[in-house]
N, C-alpha and C positions, 0 to 999 in steps of 0.2 A: 591413766587411760581415761579421757573424758569424751564421752559421745553425747553430743547435744542433739535434742529432739527438734530444735529449731533450724530452719534452713539459713544459711548465710546469704545475705544479698550481694550479689557480685556486681550489681549495676550502680554502685555508688560513684558519684562524680561523672557519669555519663550523661550525655545529652539525651533528650527524648527523641525517639524515632517511631515513626507511624508509616508503615508500608513504603518504606524508602525515603520519606520526607524527614528532614532533620531539623530540630530546633524550631526556629521562628517561621519556617515555611509552613508548618501546620497551621499557625495562626493566619498566614496569609492566604491559605486555601480556604479556611473557614470564612474569612472576611469576604473574599471573592463570592462564595456561595451564598453568603448572607445578602450580599449586594444584588446578585442575580434573583434572589426571592423577592427583595423590594422592587426590582425592575419588573418582574412578572405581575406583582400586585398593582403597580402603578399603570402598566400597559392594560391589564384587565379592567381596572377602573375606568380607564379613559374609553374603553369600548372597542379595543382591538380584537379581532377574531382569536379564539382560544387556540386555534391550530397555529396561527402566525406567532402568537406569544411563545408557545411551546418551541417552535422552530428557532425563534430568537434566543430563547434562553438555553436550549440545547447546544447551539452553536457557540454561544457565550461560555457556557460551562465547559465545553471542550477547550476552547482557547485558554480559559483561566487554568484548568487542570495542566494542560501542556506546558504553559509559561511558567506556573509555579514549580513543576518537576524540572523544568530545564534550568531554572535559577538554582534550585536545590543541587542538581548534579554539577552545574558549572562552578558555583561559589563554595558549595559545602556549609559546614556550620558557621563558620566565622568570615568566610571570604568576602560576603557582600559588605559587611560592616567595614572590613579593611579597605575595599574599593571606595566606599563612601567617604570614609575618613581621608584616604589619599587624595580625593577630589577637593577637599577642603583646605589642603595645604596650598599656600601661595606658590605660584610658579617662579617668581623673581622677587627678590628683596632689593630695594633701592635705598641708598644712603647718600645724602648730599655732603656728609662731613665724615672725616676720618677720625674724629674725636672718639667714637665707640671703639674703633679698633686699637687706638692708642691706649685707651683705659683697659682693655682686655690684656695688652702686653705688659701692663704694670708700670707704665711710664708716666 
């Protein structure tokens, strides 16, 4: 009978999840928010009215959050990487010679 005083970590090999966002989508949301912060700084330095800046950033922030959550729900942890990899596959392979296929047959 061995009773350990240390808890066992049951989350080994599980991806990170934060408020429903999975894996890389946390980074996408952070990048979007950081981009909006830079946009606000640029608009403010140009001399745009503060209320207009805030309205633009609030609308942009809402769009970023909704889009990132939609991608997270649609593709899941690895789905978007699979879709991007599938797009890189060629649609058609063209060969002007039968030599390749004859060599495959062993002839």
